[in-house]
N, C-alpha and C positions, 0 to 999 in steps of 0.2 A: 504493500499500500504506500502510495506517495505521501510525502510530507506536504500538507497543504500550504503552510507558510512558505516553504522553499519554492513551491510551484508558483505561488503568487508573485514572489520576488523575481523568479526567472521570467515569467510571462511579461511582467511590467518592464523589466530591463530590456528584453528583446523587442517589445513593442515600440519603445522610444516616444510613446504618446499615451494619452489617457485611454483606459480600457473600461468599458461598462461593467459594473459589478454583476449585472444580469448575465453577461456572457461568461464571466469567470465562474459564476455559480453553475451555470449549465455545463461548462467544460470540465470543472473539477468535481461535479456531483455533490456540491455542498450548498446549503441554503444561504441566501444573501446575508442574513443576520450574522451567520458564522463567518462569512468572508469579511464583513465589516469589523467583527471582533478581532480576527487574526490580523487584519491590516492595521488596526489600532495598536496592537501589541508590537507589530513590526515598526510602526512609526515611532513609538516610545523608545524601542530598542535603539534605533538609529540616533535619536537625539541624546539618549542617556550615554551612549558610547562615543558621542561626538563624531559620528561617522561622516563621510563626505557626501552622503546622499540623504534625501528625505523622501518620505512617502506622503503624498498629498491626496486628500479626498476632494474632488471637484464635482459637486452635486452628486450624481449617481455613478460617478467614475472614479478610478484610482490611477495614479501616475507617480513614477519615480522621477525625482528631480535632484539636482545637486544642492548641497547646503548653501544658503545665501551668502555666508561669510567667505566663501571661496569664489564668488562670482567674478571679482576683479582679476584673480589669477587665471580663471577660465577664459575670460575675455582677452587677456594679454597673450595667453598661450595660443589661442586660436586666431590671434591677430584680427579680431573683429572690431569694427568701428561702431562706437555708440551712436545710435540715430538721434537726430534732434529731438528735444523735448516737445510734447504735444502743445500746441497753441491753445489759448484760452477758448476760442470757438470750438476747437476739437474736443476739449474737455467738457464744454457745455453739451455738445452733441452726444458725447459718450454717456454723460449723466442722464440725459433724457432717454437714451436707449436702455440704459441699465434699469431705470425705475419704471418705465412704461412699456417695455417690450411685450410682444413684438410690435414694432411700429413701422410706419411707412416714412419715406423721406418727406412727404407732404406734411405729416404730423410734426416731424422735427422742425420743419420750416415754420409751421404755425406757432409752435411754442417759442422758438428763438426769434421769430419775426424777420428772418433773413433767409436767403437761399443757402442751403447747407450741402449742396452737391459736392463741393470740394472736400469739406470736412468729413463727410460720409465716406468718400473714396479713400482718404487718409487712414481712417479707422479700419476700413476693409483691408487696406494694404498691410497695416501693422498686425492684422489678425485679431484685433480686439472686438470686432463685431463681424457678423456674417449674415448673408441672405438666408432666410429659412422658409421661403415659399413666396407665393403671390396672393394678393388680396383679391377676392372674388367680386370685383367691381369693374366697370368699364375701364380699359387700359391695363388692367391687371398689374398694378404697381407691386414692386418687391417689398417684402417686410423684413425687418432686421432684428437681430437679438445679439446679446453679448456671447462670448466664447469662453472656453476653458482657460485661454490665455488671460482673459479679463479676471476670472476668479483667482487664478494663480497670482496675478499681479497685485490684486487687492488683499491677498493673504486670507481669503475666505473660502469655505467649502461649498456654499450655496448662496443664491441671491437673497434668501430670507435673512442672511446675516448683515445685509446692508442696513444702515440706519433707516428707520421707518419714516415715511413722509406723511405729514398731516394733509387735510383737504387742500388741494392745489387751487381751489377757487378763491382763496383768501390770501392776504399778504403774507401770513405766517408760512403758508405752503411754499411760495416762491422764495422766501428767505431760507427755508430748510433746503430747497433744491440748490440754492447758491452755496450753502454749507457743504453739500454733497460734492459740488464741483470743486470747492476749495480742498476737500479731502482727496479728491482724485488728483488735484494738482500737487499735493504734498507727496502722493505716491508716485508721481510721474518719474522721479529719478530712478526708483527701483523698476518702474514700468519699462523705461527705456533699456535698462540693463537686461531685464528678462527677455525683451524682444530680440536683443543682440544674441544672447547665448541660447535661446530657444528652450526646448523642454528640459534640458539638463540643469537649468537654473531655476530654483523655486523659492518659495517662502517657507513658512513653518509647515510642519506635518500636521495637518488638521483633520481629525477624525470625528 
């Protein structure tokens, strides 16, 4: 009988990207609750032993990433250039997608009050958002959502861990959204580094 813990580690290492827990459960013949439990123990072991890797939970997926304290060394070793930080318009757009997804570009334009075509393309290029289908209305516009890279960048396991927004119809709601944008801006230094080094660089192991 195989060791489930070692099997999870091997699969995630070989995948190089996030793997759905549902698929791990199916392949390993173990229920999802047990997969999460074992993954949690692995994540704690990596941190306790100060290993160079971390195990992250990204919504209903798992991924192996390098420990964030080694990100600079990884970047230098791989000779990768850090991309420019996201602009304020791009951060505004990212916050809108994060809190109101899935959204169309027209919705983003409505909230921001300006054309967001360029900022949406920037976020798509960075891998922070992705198209997830078409809206069933005339013209069939694309709808967008955040990605695993966004979760990893923010150091969270699922979108429910983002700060809660109050009613957006009042001034307090808009103020709260602005705070969310500021939080994204504070994370942008790590965000840029994560985008440079890809899946091998991550935040905390969150289970």
